[in-house]
C-alpha positions as CSV (number, residue, x, y, z in Angstrom):
1,X,0.4,6.7,20.5
2,X,-1.9,5.2,17.9
3,X,-2.4,1.5,17.8
4,X,-4.9,-0.3,15.6
5,X,-6.1,-3.7,16.8
6,X,-8.0,-6.3,14.8
7,X,-10.0,-9.0,16.4
8,X,-12.1,-12.0,15.4
9,X,-11.6,-15.5,14.1
10,X,-8.4,-14.4,12.6
11,X,-6.7,-17.0,10.3
12,X,-4.2,-16.6,7.5
13,X,-5.4,-17.5,4.0
14,X,-4.9,-21.1,3.2
15,X,-4.2,-21.6,7.0
16,X,-0.5,-20.7,6.4
17,X,1.5,-17.5,6.7
18,X,1.5,-15.3,3.6
19,X,5.1,-14.3,2.6
20,X,6.0,-10.7,2.0
21,X,6.6,-11.4,-1.6
22,X,2.9,-12.1,-2.0
23,X,1.8,-8.9,-0.3
24,X,4.5,-6.3,-1.0
25,X,5.1,-3.9,-2.4
26,X,1.6,-2.6,-2.0
27,X,1.2,0.6,-4.0
28,X,-1.2,3.5,-3.5
29,X,-1.6,7.1,-4.7
30,X,1.8,8.8,-4.0
31,X,3.2,6.0,-1.8
32,X,4.0,2.3,-1.5
33,X,4.3,-0.1,1.3
34,X,7.4,-2.2,1.1
35,X,10.1,-3.8,3.1
36,X,12.5,-1.7,5.2
37,X,16.0,-1.7,3.5
38,X,19.5,-1.0,4.7
39,X,19.5,2.2,2.6
40,X,16.6,3.5,4.7
41,X,18.8,3.9,7.8
42,X,19.5,7.6,7.5
43,X,15.9,8.6,6.9
44,X,14.7,6.2,9.5
45,X,17.0,7.7,12.1
46,X,16.1,11.2,11.2
47,X,12.4,10.9,12.0
48,X,12.8,8.3,14.8
49,X,15.1,10.8,16.5
50,X,12.4,13.5,16.5
51,X,11.2,13.6,20.1
52,X,8.0,15.5,19.4
53,X,7.1,13.1,16.6
54,X,7.5,10.2,19.0
55,X,5.6,11.7,21.9
56,X,2.6,9.4,21.6
57,X,4.5,6.4,20.0
58,X,5.4,3.1,21.6
59,X,8.9,3.1,20.2
60,X,12.1,4.8,21.5
61,X,15.0,6.3,19.6
62,X,17.8,3.8,18.8
63,X,21.5,4.1,18.1
64,X,22.6,3.7,14.4
65,X,23.9,0.2,15.2
66,X,20.6,-0.8,16.8
67,X,18.5,0.7,14.0
68,X,20.6,-1.1,11.3
69,X,20.1,-4.4,13.2
70,X,16.4,-3.7,13.5
71,X,16.0,-2.9,9.8
72,X,17.9,-6.1,8.9
73,X,15.7,-8.2,11.1
74,X,12.5,-6.8,9.6
75,X,13.7,-7.6,6.1
76,X,13.7,-11.3,6.8
77,X,10.3,-11.7,8.6
78,X,7.2,-13.0,7.0
79,X,4.2,-10.6,6.5
80,X,2.1,-11.1,8.6
81,X,4.5,-12.4,11.3
82,X,2.3,-14.6,13.6
83,X,3.4,-14.1,17.2
84,X,5.4,-11.0,16.6
85,X,5.8,-7.6,15.0
86,X,7.0,-6.8,11.5
87,X,7.8,-3.2,10.5
88,X,6.9,-2.0,7.0
89,X,8.2,1.0,5.2
90,X,6.0,3.8,3.9
91,X,8.0,4.9,0.9
92,X,7.5,7.4,-1.9
93,X,5.7,6.3,-5.1
94,X,9.0,5.0,-6.7
95,X,9.8,3.2,-3.5
96,X,13.2,4.8,-3.1
97,X,12.7,7.4,-0.3
98,X,11.5,6.4,3.1
99,X,8.7,8.6,4.5
100,X,7.6,6.6,7.6
101,X,6.8,3.2,8.8
102,X,4.0,1.0,10.0
103,X,4.2,-1.9,12.5
104,X,1.9,-4.9,12.0
105,X,1.5,-7.5,14.8
106,X,-0.5,-10.7,14.6
107,X,-0.5,-12.9,17.8
108,X,0.5,-16.5,17.8
109,X,-3.1,-17.7,17.8
110,X,-4.1,-15.4,15.0
111,X,-6.9,-13.9,17.1
112,X,-5.6,-10.3,17.4
113,X,-3.5,-7.9,15.4
114,X,-2.2,-4.4,16.1
115,X,-0.9,-1.6,13.8
116,X,1.2,1.4,14.8
117,X,2.2,4.2,12.3
118,X,4.7,7.0,12.1
119,X,5.1,9.5,9.2
120,X,8.0,11.9,9.0
121,X,7.2,15.6,9.4
122,X,8.2,16.4,5.8
123,X,5.7,13.9,4.4
124,X,2.8,15.1,6.5
125,X,-0.1,17.2,5.2
126,X,-0.6,15.2,1.9
127,X,-2.9,12.5,3.1
128,X,-0.2,9.8,2.8
129,X,-0.6,8.6,6.4
130,X,-4.4,8.1,6.0
131,X,-3.9,6.3,2.7
132,X,-1.2,4.1,4.1
133,X,-3.2,3.1,7.2
134,X,-6.2,2.3,5.0
135,X,-3.9,0.1,2.8
136,X,-2.7,-1.8,5.9
137,X,-6.3,-2.2,7.2
138,X,-7.2,-3.7,3.8
139,X,-4.1,-5.9,3.9
140,X,-5.1,-7.2,7.3
141,X,-8.7,-8.0,6.1
142,X,-7.3,-9.6,3.0
143,X,-4.6,-11.7,4.6
144,X,-6.5,-12.8,7.8
145,X,-10.0,-13.7,8.9
146,X,-10.4,-10.8,11.4
147,X,-13.9,-9.4,11.7
148,X,-13.2,-6.0,13.3
149,X,-10.5,-3.4,13.4
150,X,-9.9,-1.4,16.6
151,X,-7.9,1.7,16.9
152,X,-6.5,3.1,20.2
153,X,-5.0,6.6,20.3
154,X,-4.1,9.1,23.0
155,X,-6.8,11.8,23.4
156,X,-4.1,14.4,23.0
157,X,-3.0,13.1,19.6
158,X,-5.4,15.2,17.5
159,X,-3.8,14.3,14.2
160,X,-4.3,10.6,14.7
161,X,-7.9,11.2,15.9
162,X,-8.6,13.1,12.7
163,X,-7.0,10.4,10.6
164,X,-9.0,7.6,12.1
165,X,-12.3,9.4,11.8
166,X,-11.6,10.4,8.2
167,X,-11.1,6.7,7.5
168,X,-14.5,5.9,8.9
169,X,-13.5,4.3,12.2
170,X,-16.0,5.1,15.0
171,X,-15.1,6.0,18.6
172,X,-16.7,3.4,20.9
173,X,-15.0,4.1,24.2
174,X,-12.6,6.4,26.2
175,X,-10.5,4.9,28.9
176,X,-8.3,6.6,31.6
177,X,-4.9,4.9,31.7
178,X,-1.2,5.7,32.0
179,X,1.4,6.1,29.3
180,X,5.1,6.6,29.9
181,X,4.5,7.3,33.6
182,X,1.9,10.0,33.1
183,X,-1.9,9.8,33.2
184,X,-3.8,10.0,29.9
185,X,-7.0,9.1,28.2
186,X,-7.1,6.7,25.3
187,X,-9.8,6.8,22.6
188,X,-10.9,3.5,21.1
189,X,-12.3,3.2,17.6
190,X,-13.8,0.3,15.6
191,X,-14.4,-0.7,12.0
192,X,-16.1,-3.9,11.1
193,X,-15.2,-6.2,8.2
194,X,-18.8,-6.1,7.0
195,X,-19.1,-2.3,7.4
196,X,-21.0,-1.5,4.2
197,X,-19.2,1.7,3.4
198,X,-15.8,0.0,3.9
199,X,-16.8,-2.8,1.5
200,X,-17.8,-0.3,-1.1
201,X,-14.7,1.8,-0.7
202,X,-12.5,-1.2,-1.0
203,X,-14.2,-2.4,-4.2
204,X,-14.1,1.0,-5.9
205,X,-10.5,1.5,-4.9
206,X,-9.5,-1.8,-6.6
207,X,-11.4,-1.0,-9.8
208,X,-10.9,2.8,-9.9
209,X,-9.2,3.0,-13.3
210,X,-11.8,0.8,-15.0
211,X,-14.6,2.7,-13.4
212,X,-13.1,6.0,-14.5
213,X,-12.7,4.8,-18.1
214,X,-16.3,3.6,-18.1
215,X,-18.1,6.6,-16.5
216,X,-16.0,9.7,-16.4
217,X,-17.4,11.4,-19.5
218,X,-20.9,9.9,-19.2
219,X,-23.3,12.5,-20.6
220,X,-26.6,11.1,-19.1
221,X,-26.8,13.6,-16.2
222,X,-25.3,16.7,-17.9
223,X,-28.6,18.5,-18.1
224,X,-29.1,18.1,-14.4
225,X,-25.5,19.3,-13.7
226,X,-26.1,22.4,-15.8
227,X,-29.3,23.3,-13.8
228,X,-27.3,22.7,-10.5
229,X,-24.5,25.0,-11.6
230,X,-26.9,27.7,-12.8
231,X,-27.9,28.0,-9.1
232,X,-24.3,28.6,-7.9
233,X,-23.1,32.1,-7.1
234,X,-20.1,33.6,-9.0
235,X,-16.8,32.4,-7.5
236,X,-18.6,30.1,-5.1
237,X,-17.3,27.1,-3.4
238,X,-18.5,23.7,-4.6
239,X,-18.3,20.3,-2.8
240,X,-18.3,17.1,-4.9
241,X,-19.1,14.4,-2.2
242,X,-18.1,10.8,-2.9
243,X,-16.4,12.3,-6.0
244,X,-15.0,9.1,-7.4
245,X,-12.8,9.8,-10.5
246,X,-14.1,13.4,-10.6
247,X,-17.1,13.2,-12.9
248,X,-19.1,16.1,-11.4
249,X,-15.9,18.0,-10.5
250,X,-14.8,17.8,-14.1
251,X,-18.1,19.1,-15.4
252,X,-18.1,21.9,-12.9
253,X,-14.5,23.0,-13.9
254,X,-15.3,22.9,-17.6
255,X,-18.6,24.8,-17.4
256,X,-18.0,27.0,-14.4
257,X,-14.2,27.7,-14.1
258,X,-14.9,30.5,-11.6
259,X,-15.9,28.0,-8.9
260,X,-13.6,26.6,-6.2
261,X,-14.2,22.9,-6.5
262,X,-13.3,20.4,-3.8
263,X,-13.8,16.6,-4.2
264,X,-14.0,14.3,-1.3
265,X,-13.7,10.5,-1.4
266,X,-12.5,7.6,0.8
267,X,-11.0,5.6,-2.0
268,X,-7.3,6.7,-2.6
269,X,-7.2,5.3,-6.1
270,X,-10.4,7.1,-7.1
271,X,-8.7,10.3,-5.8
272,X,-5.7,9.6,-7.9
273,X,-7.9,9.3,-11.0
274,X,-9.7,12.5,-10.1
275,X,-6.4,14.5,-9.7
276,X,-5.1,13.2,-13.0
277,X,-8.4,13.9,-14.9
278,X,-9.4,17.2,-13.2
279,X,-6.1,19.0,-12.2
280,X,-8.0,22.3,-11.8
281,X,-9.9,21.0,-8.8
282,X,-8.7,20.0,-5.4
283,X,-9.3,16.5,-3.9
284,X,-8.9,15.2,-0.4
285,X,-9.4,11.8,1.4
286,X,-12.4,12.1,3.6
287,X,-15.5,10.3,5.0
288,X,-18.9,11.6,3.9
289,X,-20.1,11.0,7.5
290,X,-17.5,13.4,9.0
291,X,-17.8,16.4,6.8
292,X,-17.2,18.8,9.8
293,X,-13.6,17.7,9.6
294,X,-13.3,19.7,6.4
295,X,-13.5,22.9,8.5
296,X,-15.3,25.0,5.9
297,X,-18.7,25.7,4.4
298,X,-19.8,25.6,0.7
299,X,-22.2,27.4,-1.7
300,X,-23.3,24.2,-3.4
301,X,-22.7,20.4,-3.6
302,X,-23.2,17.2,-5.5
303,X,-23.6,13.8,-4.0
304,X,-23.6,11.5,-7.0
305,X,-24.3,7.8,-6.5
306,X,-22.9,7.5,-3.0
307,X,-26.0,7.2,-0.9
308,X,-26.7,3.6,-1.8
309,X,-23.5,2.5,-0.1
310,X,-24.6,3.8,3.3
311,X,-26.7,2.0,5.7
312,X,-29.7,3.8,7.2
313,X,-28.1,5.5,10.2
314,X,-25.0,6.4,8.1
315,X,-27.2,7.9,5.4
316,X,-29.0,10.1,7.9
317,X,-25.7,11.2,9.4
318,X,-24.2,12.0,6.0
319,X,-27.1,14.1,4.8
320,X,-27.3,15.9,8.2
321,X,-23.6,16.7,8.0
322,X,-23.9,17.8,4.4
323,X,-26.6,20.3,5.4
324,X,-24.4,21.6,8.2
325,X,-21.6,22.5,5.8
326,X,-23.8,24.1,3.2
327,X,-24.7,27.8,3.4
328,X,-28.5,28.6,3.5
329,X,-30.0,28.5,0.0
330,X,-27.1,26.4,-1.3
331,X,-28.2,23.9,-4.0
332,X,-27.6,20.2,-3.8
333,X,-27.7,17.6,-6.6
334,X,-28.2,14.1,-5.3
335,X,-28.4,11.0,-7.6
336,X,-28.8,7.5,-6.5
337,X,-30.0,4.1,-7.6
338,X,-33.5,3.1,-6.3
339,X,-35.4,-0.1,-5.7
340,X,-39.1,-1.0,-5.7
341,X,-38.6,-2.5,-2.2
342,X,-36.3,-1.3,0.6
343,X,-33.5,-3.6,1.4
344,X,-29.9,-3.6,2.7
345,X,-27.7,-6.5,1.4
346,X,-24.1,-7.6,1.1
347,X,-23.6,-9.6,-2.0
348,X,-20.7,-10.9,-4.1
349,X,-20.3,-9.2,-7.5
350,X,-19.3,-10.9,-10.7
351,X,-15.8,-9.7,-10.1
352,X,-15.7,-11.4,-6.7
353,X,-16.0,-8.2,-4.6
354,X,-18.2,-8.2,-1.5
355,X,-20.5,-5.2,-2.0
356,X,-23.0,-3.6,0.3
357,X,-26.0,-1.9,-1.3
358,X,-28.9,-0.1,0.4
359,X,-31.9,-0.1,-1.9
360,X,-34.4,2.7,-1.2
361,X,-37.6,3.7,-2.9
362,X,-37.6,7.2,-4.5
363,X,-40.0,8.3,-1.8
364,X,-37.6,7.1,0.9
365,X,-34.7,9.0,-0.6
366,X,-36.7,12.2,-0.9
367,X,-37.9,11.8,2.7
368,X,-34.3,11.5,3.9
369,X,-33.3,14.6,2.0
370,X,-36.2,16.6,3.3
371,X,-35.6,15.5,6.9
372,X,-32.0,16.6,6.7
373,X,-33.0,20.2,6.1
374,X,-33.4,20.5,2.3
375,X,-36.3,21.6,0.1
376,X,-36.5,19.6,-3.1
377,X,-37.1,21.7,-6.1
378,X,-37.0,19.0,-8.8
379,X,-36.8,15.2,-9.0
380,X,-36.7,12.8,-11.9
381,X,-36.5,9.1,-12.4
382,X,-34.2,7.9,-15.2
383,X,-33.2,4.6,-16.6
384,X,-29.7,3.7,-15.7
385,X,-27.0,4.4,-18.3
386,X,-26.7,1.9,-21.1
387,X,-23.3,0.8,-20.0
388,X,-24.2,0.3,-16.4
389,X,-23.4,-3.1,-14.9
390,X,-27.0,-3.5,-13.5
391,X,-30.2,-2.0,-15.0
392,X,-31.8,0.2,-12.3
393,X,-34.1,3.2,-11.9
394,X,-32.0,6.2,-10.9
395,X,-33.3,9.2,-9.0
396,X,-31.8,12.6,-9.7
397,X,-33.0,15.5,-7.6
398,X,-32.0,19.1,-6.9
399,X,-32.7,20.6,-3.5
400,X,-31.8,23.7,-1.7
401,X,-30.5,24.1,1.9
402,X,-33.3,25.6,4.0
């Protein structure tokens, strides 16, 4: 069972229900969210009849006649459907093959919503469920005025727990309860509308292609990348954290093809750009605050321009987790914008995006890195690239894991 609940002064945009035609299909990397269709019946019944897949789900298997009626009903409902549920299809990129489904509920007063998700076994293991859930969370935030997303999952449902934590939701409580006549423990998670990292991820996801075109082959930091890679052992494993469209990964693959390069980012469209531009590297959806979920260690890493989108506690947590997944002596390149005065602000950009930025002095950044267990071996302040949207002073440093 995994249910995501959203709370707050929820209202539909323009104080009226938004029709599905305005919201769907909603496309992502390797999938799209769309209406359920009559042609989905066979695939729908195949995975909905899988008892193990439905072990923690709120739904029960249906007859073909019941399932056909259910699909037909869902095809006519508005999205969102105030006062009731509407089930959406998780389909392949072309929209033809059904891979799973997501249920979205908004209550009659517009004060609470819930989401439940199911992905067929054959579609699992590719990050599609995480990307689809993130897409639905963004849909809820865009189409309503909710302020907080809550997720509830059975403590035994390890796959859902990993998914929620990869998406940046934080466990806030665990409650003993009963499900289908047997005792269980439910874990409860939260994500706020104004969560700074979520705002940044959403903005970068919307503008991934434009960002990649603008910055992918930017040469301003190449000398630093060379010095970082010179410290990497032959055949070593390299982590590109908050990889975006794969700038650093691409440089590493071109100049050190012996390395095993893994890029991690929370923006699915950025990962799609990275996979297209750097096919020799591997890329996964993941939260820089939960690197232990990667389940491996690395011989070196880069964290390029991701720190400024993390609030103070998240920045400390990220750097501590990064140190924990790096082998002793492993080099780290960290680059970030800096400010003359420390500040954390949420502002609206020229493109209309709500963007959180944590401005830190160079001294503050270096203190964070040192406190996390690194020894800084070089640091340099540079003017931001000529094509940057905002002129800043950028700090680029190389450190080694103590």
